[in-house]
C-alpha positions as CSV (number, residue, x, y, z in Angstrom):
1,X,0.0,0.0,0.0
2,X,1.6,3.1,-1.2
3,X,0.9,6.5,0.3
4,X,-0.3,9.3,-1.9
5,X,2.9,11.3,-1.4
6,X,5.4,8.6,-2.5
7,X,5.5,8.1,-6.3
8,X,8.2,6.7,-8.5
9,X,10.7,9.2,-9.7
10,X,11.2,9.4,-13.4
11,X,14.9,9.2,-14.4
12,X,15.9,10.5,-17.8
13,X,19.1,9.2,-19.3
14,X,20.7,11.3,-22.0
15,X,21.3,9.4,-25.2
16,X,24.4,11.4,-26.0
17,X,26.8,10.9,-23.1
18,X,30.2,12.6,-23.0
19,X,32.0,9.4,-23.8
20,X,29.8,8.9,-26.9
21,X,30.4,12.5,-27.9
22,X,34.2,12.0,-27.7
23,X,33.9,8.8,-29.7
24,X,31.9,10.6,-32.4
25,X,34.5,13.4,-32.6
26,X,37.3,10.8,-32.9
27,X,35.5,9.0,-35.7
28,X,34.9,12.3,-37.5
29,X,38.6,13.3,-37.2
30,X,39.7,9.9,-38.4
31,X,37.5,10.1,-41.5
32,X,38.8,13.6,-42.3
33,X,42.4,12.4,-42.0
34,X,41.7,9.4,-44.1
35,X,40.2,11.5,-46.8
36,X,43.1,13.9,-46.7
37,X,45.6,11.0,-47.0
38,X,43.8,9.5,-50.0
39,X,43.5,12.9,-51.8
40,X,47.0,14.2,-50.9
41,X,49.2,14.5,-54.0
42,X,52.4,13.8,-52.1
43,X,53.2,12.6,-48.6
44,X,57.0,12.8,-48.8
45,X,58.9,15.2,-50.9
46,X,62.7,15.8,-51.1
47,X,64.3,18.8,-52.9
48,X,62.0,18.5,-55.9
49,X,63.8,15.2,-56.8
50,X,61.6,12.6,-55.1
51,X,58.0,12.3,-53.9
52,X,55.9,9.5,-52.5
53,X,52.1,9.3,-52.3
54,X,49.6,6.6,-51.7
55,X,49.3,5.9,-55.4
56,X,52.8,6.4,-56.8
57,X,56.5,6.9,-56.1
58,X,58.4,9.3,-58.4
59,X,62.1,10.2,-58.8
60,X,63.7,12.9,-60.9
61,X,67.4,12.6,-61.6
62,X,69.2,15.9,-61.0
63,X,70.5,16.0,-64.6
64,X,67.1,15.5,-66.2
65,X,63.8,17.3,-66.2
66,X,61.8,14.1,-66.6
67,X,60.1,12.4,-63.7
68,X,60.2,8.6,-63.5
69,X,57.1,7.3,-61.6
70,X,56.1,3.8,-60.5
71,X,52.8,2.6,-59.0
72,X,52.8,1.8,-55.3
73,X,49.9,-0.5,-55.8
74,X,52.1,-3.4,-57.0
75,X,52.6,-6.6,-55.0
76,X,55.1,-5.0,-52.7
77,X,58.0,-7.2,-53.6
78,X,61.1,-5.3,-54.7
79,X,63.7,-6.3,-57.3
80,X,65.4,-8.6,-54.9
81,X,62.2,-10.6,-54.1
82,X,62.1,-9.9,-50.4
């Protein structure tokens, strides 16, 4: 037998907790960085003679004005087979 003054309290739980908010921010930043890495024309550059990106590796001999590029999407085995 419950008295008239005692009722059940209603507890509301927020759907977006601080931990979930931090997780969403981390996921958003990761996606932005992934997109930047894929679209970046060059990750590594050295004195206008070498650059490396996700898609290709290019070298330019100092004596020539021609770039020699190779795809980085190959099997990953070098000339020595390692």
